[in-house]
C-alpha positions in Angstrom: 37.5 -9.0 -51.5 36.1 -10.4 -48.2 32.8 -8.9 -47.0 32.6 -8.0 -43.3 29.9 -10.4 -42.0 26.8 -9.5 -40.1 24.7 -6.5 -40.7 25.4 -4.0 -43.5 23.6 -0.8 -44.5 21.8 -0.3 -47.8 21.3 3.3 -49.0 18.2 2.8 -51.1 16.0 4.8 -48.7 18.5 7.5 -48.0 19.7 8.7 -51.4 16.4 9.9 -52.8 13.2 11.5 -51.5 10.9 8.6 -52.3 11.0 4.9 -51.8 8.6 2.0 -51.4 9.3 1.1 -47.8 6.3 1.4 -45.6 6.5 4.5 -43.5 9.3 6.0 -45.6 7.3 9.3 -46.0 6.8 9.5 -42.2 10.5 8.9 -41.6 11.6 11.7 -43.9 8.7 14.1 -43.2 9.1 17.4 -45.2 12.9 17.4 -45.0 13.6 15.9 -48.4 15.9 18.4 -50.1 19.3 17.0 -51.3 20.9 18.9 -48.4 18.5 17.3 -45.9 19.2 13.9 -47.2 23.0 14.4 -47.4 22.9 15.3 -43.7 20.6 12.4 -42.8 22.7 9.9 -44.7 25.8 11.1 -42.8 23.9 10.7 -39.5 22.8 7.2 -40.3 26.2 6.2 -41.6 27.8 7.6 -38.4 25.4 5.5 -36.3 26.0 2.4 -38.4 29.8 2.7 -38.2 29.6 3.3 -34.4 27.4 0.2 -34.2 30.0 -1.9 -36.0 28.6 -2.0 -39.5 31.4 -2.1 -42.1 29.6 -2.8 -45.4 27.8 -0.1 -47.2 25.7 -0.8 -50.3 24.7 1.8 -52.9 23.5 1.9 -56.6 23.5 4.3 -59.5 19.7 4.4 -59.2 19.6 5.3 -55.6 19.4 9.0 -56.4 22.4 10.7 -54.9 23.4 7.8 -52.6 26.8 7.3 -54.1 27.5 11.0 -53.8 26.4 11.2 -50.2 28.4 8.1 -49.3 31.5 9.5 -51.0 31.2 12.7 -49.1 30.9 10.8 -45.8 34.0 8.7 -46.7 35.9 11.8 -47.6 35.0 13.5 -44.3 35.4 10.5 -42.0 38.2 8.6 -43.8 37.5 5.2 -42.4 40.1 2.6 -43.4 38.1 -0.6 -42.6 34.9 -0.4 -44.6 33.8 -2.2 -47.8 31.8 -0.4 -50.4 29.6 -1.9 -53.0 27.4 -0.4 -55.7 25.4 -1.5 -58.7 24.7 -0.6 -62.3 21.8 -1.3 -64.6 19.1 1.1 -63.5 19.1 4.9 -64.2 17.4 7.2 -61.7 14.7 9.2 -63.6 12.6 10.7 -60.8 14.3 14.1 -60.9 13.9 14.3 -57.1 10.2 13.7 -57.2 8.6 11.3 -54.7 5.9 9.9 -57.0 7.5 9.9 -60.4 6.4 7.2 -62.8 8.8 5.5 -63.4 11.4 6.5 -60.8 14.1 4.5 -62.5 14.6 2.8 -65.8 16.3 -0.6 -66.3 18.9 -1.3 -69.0 21.5 -4.0 -68.9 23.3 -3.1 -72.1 27.0 -2.6 -72.3 26.6 1.1 -73.0 24.8 1.6 -69.7 27.5 -0.4 -67.9 30.3 1.8 -69.4 28.5 5.0 -68.6 27.6 4.0 -65.0 30.9 2.5 -64.0 32.5 5.8 -65.1 29.9 7.7 -63.0 30.5 5.4 -60.0 34.2 5.7 -60.1 34.1 9.4 -60.4 32.4 9.5 -57.0 33.8 6.4 -55.2 37.2 6.0 -56.9 39.3 3.1 -55.7 37.1 2.7 -52.7 34.6 0.7 -54.8 35.2 -2.9 -53.8 32.2 -4.6 -55.3 30.2 -3.8 -58.4 27.0 -5.6 -59.0 24.5 -6.1 -61.9 21.3 -4.6 -60.5 18.4 -7.0 -60.6 19.8 -9.5 -63.1 17.1 -11.6 -64.6 17.0 -14.3 -67.3 14.7 -12.1 -69.3 17.1 -9.2 -69.8 19.8 -11.5 -71.2 22.5 -9.8 -69.2 24.0 -13.2 -68.2 24.4 -14.1 -71.9 25.7 -10.7 -73.1 29.4 -11.4 -74.0 30.3 -7.7 -74.2 28.9 -7.1 -70.7 30.5 -10.2 -69.3 33.9 -9.3 -70.8 33.7 -5.8 -69.4 32.9 -7.1 -66.0 35.8 -9.6 -66.2 38.1 -6.7 -67.0 36.9 -4.9 -63.9 37.5 -8.0 -61.9 41.1 -8.2 -63.3 41.6 -4.6 -62.1 40.7 -5.7 -58.5 37.0 -4.9 -58.3 34.9 -7.9 -57.1 31.9 -8.6 -59.3 28.4 -9.5 -58.2 24.8 -9.6 -59.2 21.5 -8.9 -57.5 18.2 -10.7 -58.1 14.6 -9.8 -57.8 11.2 -11.3 -58.6 9.8 -14.9 -58.3 12.5 -16.2 -60.7 15.5 -15.4 -58.4 16.5 -19.0 -58.0 16.7 -19.6 -61.7 18.8 -16.5 -62.1 21.2 -17.5 -59.4 21.7 -20.9 -60.9 22.3 -19.5 -64.3 24.9 -17.1 -62.9 26.7 -20.0 -61.2 26.9 -21.7 -64.6 28.3 -18.6 -66.2 30.8 -18.2 -63.4 33.3 -15.4 -62.5 31.0 -13.9 -59.9 32.2 -13.1 -56.4 28.9 -12.2 -54.7 25.2 -12.5 -55.0 22.6 -10.2 -53.4 19.0 -11.5 -53.2 15.7 -10.9 -51.5 15.2 -13.2 -48.6 12.8 -12.7 -45.7 10.3 -14.5 -43.6 7.6 -14.0 -46.3 9.8 -14.7 -49.4 12.1 -17.7 -49.1 12.0 -19.1 -52.6 15.7 -18.4 -53.3 17.2 -20.0 -50.2 18.2 -23.3 -51.8 19.9 -21.5 -54.7 21.6 -19.2 -52.2 22.9 -22.2 -50.3 24.3 -23.5 -53.6 25.9 -20.1 -54.3 27.5 -20.1 -50.9 28.8 -23.6 -51.4 30.3 -22.5 -54.7 32.3 -19.8 -52.9 30.1 -16.7 -53.5 29.5 -14.3 -50.7 25.8 -13.8 -50.1 24.2 -10.5 -49.3 20.5 -10.5 -48.1 18.4 -7.5 -49.2 14.8 -6.6 -48.2 15.0 -8.8 -45.1 12.1 -6.7 -43.7 10.0 -7.0 -46.9 9.9 -3.3 -47.5 8.6 -2.6 -44.0 6.0 -5.5 -43.9 8.1 -7.2 -41.2 8.2 -4.4 -38.8 6.1 -3.2 -35.9 4.5 -0.8 -38.4 2.8 -3.5 -40.4 4.0 -6.8 -39.0 1.9 -10.0 -39.2 0.2 -10.5 -35.7 2.1 -13.8 -35.4 5.4 -12.1 -35.9 4.5 -9.3 -33.4 3.5 -12.0 -30.8 6.8 -13.8 -31.2 8.8 -10.6 -31.0 6.9 -9.7 -27.8 7.6 -13.1 -26.3 11.3 -12.5 -27.0 11.3 -9.0 -25.7 12.3 -7.4 -29.0 10.8 -5.8 -32.0 9.5 -7.4 -35.2 12.3 -5.9 -37.3 15.1 -7.2 -35.0 13.5 -10.7 -35.1 13.1 -10.7 -38.9 16.7 -9.5 -39.4 18.0 -12.1 -36.9 16.2 -14.8 -38.9 18.2 -13.7 -42.0 21.4 -13.6 -40.0 20.8 -17.1 -38.8 20.8 -18.6 -42.3 24.0 -20.6 -42.7 24.6 -19.3 -46.2 24.2 -15.5 -45.4 27.3 -13.3 -45.3 25.8 -9.9 -44.9 22.2 -8.9 -44.2 21.3 -5.3 -45.1 19.5 -2.9 -43.0 17.6 -0.3 -45.1 17.2 2.1 -42.2 16.4 5.8 -43.0 16.6 7.0 -39.4 19.1 6.6 -36.7 16.4 5.2 -34.4 15.5 2.5 -36.9 19.1 1.6 -37.4 19.7 1.2 -33.7 16.6 -1.0 -33.5 17.9 -3.1 -36.3 21.2 -3.6 -34.6 19.4 -5.5 -31.8 19.1 -8.4 -34.2 22.7 -9.3 -33.5 22.0 -9.9 -29.8 19.2 -12.3 -30.4 19.6 -15.9 -29.4 19.7 -18.2 -32.4 16.9 -20.4 -31.1 14.6 -17.4 -31.1 15.4 -16.6 -34.7 14.9 -20.2 -35.7 11.5 -20.6 -34.0 9.5 -23.0 -36.1 6.4 -20.8 -35.8 8.1 -18.3 -38.1 7.6 -20.8 -40.9 3.9 -19.9 -41.0 4.8 -16.4 -42.4 6.1 -17.9 -45.7 4.1 -16.6 -48.7 3.8 -17.9 -52.3 6.5 -16.0 -54.2 4.2 -14.9 -57.1 1.8 -13.5 -54.6 4.6 -11.8 -52.6 6.1 -10.1 -55.7 2.7 -9.1 -56.9 2.0 -7.4 -53.6 5.4 -5.7 -53.7 4.9 -4.3 -57.2 1.7 -2.6 -56.0 3.4 -0.8 -53.1 3.5 3.0 -53.4 6.7 5.1 -53.3 6.3 7.7 -50.4 
């Protein structure tokens, strides 16, 4: 499996009525029924495809994202897209915005067996990449022989295998996964505020893994809605928006294969697409380095964000 490079689309903010992106509630308004979000997902997928995006990323915990994506694939029948999904979290919000918790994490083999069956029932042989959702050293998933053997069997069947990371320990998780081996892709948080995984991601890229960047907009903190004044100033100088500049910075990393947009509206998606037109020198402006945050502080802030 070769991922189509450039921007991809993640469906975390489209498959369920609540998410922790800033402004998500404003984006959806009061149109949050499954039927509303199925239609919205199709609209955003159409805009993404028309804009040249060819990688779409879902997860079992993204509400009904896999279902909505499958319906779009059935209706549009594109033959040139790559679909990835994830296992390890179960959606428990029952279509409520502020459920606590909205999802439950379990990296055991029983969860893998259940969720791969659920994913395949929806996506069938269109599933190209299956990822451990938020692997950490603490869950022990990278040491679980039953899980690793099952993933190896999926890989033998032609499904590429990846893992995603989260939290201040991302770099350690990536390096342990490289030691374990047999992974084709890694998906990690990298953005202008949180860059602690970049050396490990460079190592993963050098080892042959394809690198997917998630949360490149820091859950909305790197947008015109709530951007640091320094980011907004630089975006203004470049004649663009904060989100486009932040995404362009992620696209400019030499180790990145795909950078995910998490757009929940067509307007946001189209604004994100402008990142591809930005001159590399703008995205690499040294003044952007001032936006870097301590990873522990970054993840503490993220954990306190509300789902809306």
